[in-house]
N, C-alpha and C positions, 0 to 999 in steps of 0.2 A: 955405755956410760951408766954408772951407778946413780941411783936416785939419792940425792944428798939432802933434800928438804923434806922434813916430816910435816904432815898437815893434820889438823884435828879430824876426828872421825865423823863429825857432823858438819855440813856446809854452813857457813856463816852468811852467805849471800846467794841470791838467785841471779841467773843470767837470762836476759830478755832480748828478743829481736823486736825492735820498735820500727814500725813502718807507718809513714804518713798516709792517711786515707782521705784527707780533706784539708782545707785551710787551717782548721783548728782542732782536728781530730787525729789520733794515732791509734794503731792497733798494737798492743803489747802481747807478745807470745812468749810464755815461759819455755826456755829451751835448755836449761841446765842449771848447774850449781857451781859455786866458787868457794875455795878455802884459802885463807891467808897462810903464807909461809911463816914458819915459827920465827924467822929472823926479821919479819915485817917488811921485806923488800919485794914482795910479789904475791901472786895468787896462782893456785892450781885450778884449772877449769875442767869440768866434765860436761860436755855438750851432748844432749840427747838428740838434737836436731841441728843441722848446719845450713840448709838451703835458705839463704838470707834474702836473695832477690832485691838488693838495694837497701835493706833494713840496717839500722844501726844496732850495735851490741851495747847493752846497758847492764851494768852490774849494780844491784841494789840490795840493801839489807832486807830480809824477808818481812812481809807484812803479817801482823797478827790477825786473828779472826775478825776483829772489829774494824780492820782497814787501816790501822796505824802501824808505824814501824815498831818492831818488837825489840 
């Protein structure tokens, strides 16, 4: 099957595995990147790590160096 959706060259979002480690704490592990499809109807993902062990996948806009969304 030919790839029909082009994506930007730089990722617009990061992909995290989020695992609860206590009642009010979670561990966020950066596991990849996401790019929106040009038609706006989906994302392409590149995962560097896949062993989730019950963690949720979360896709977020990347944070700037000051800790806020860029």
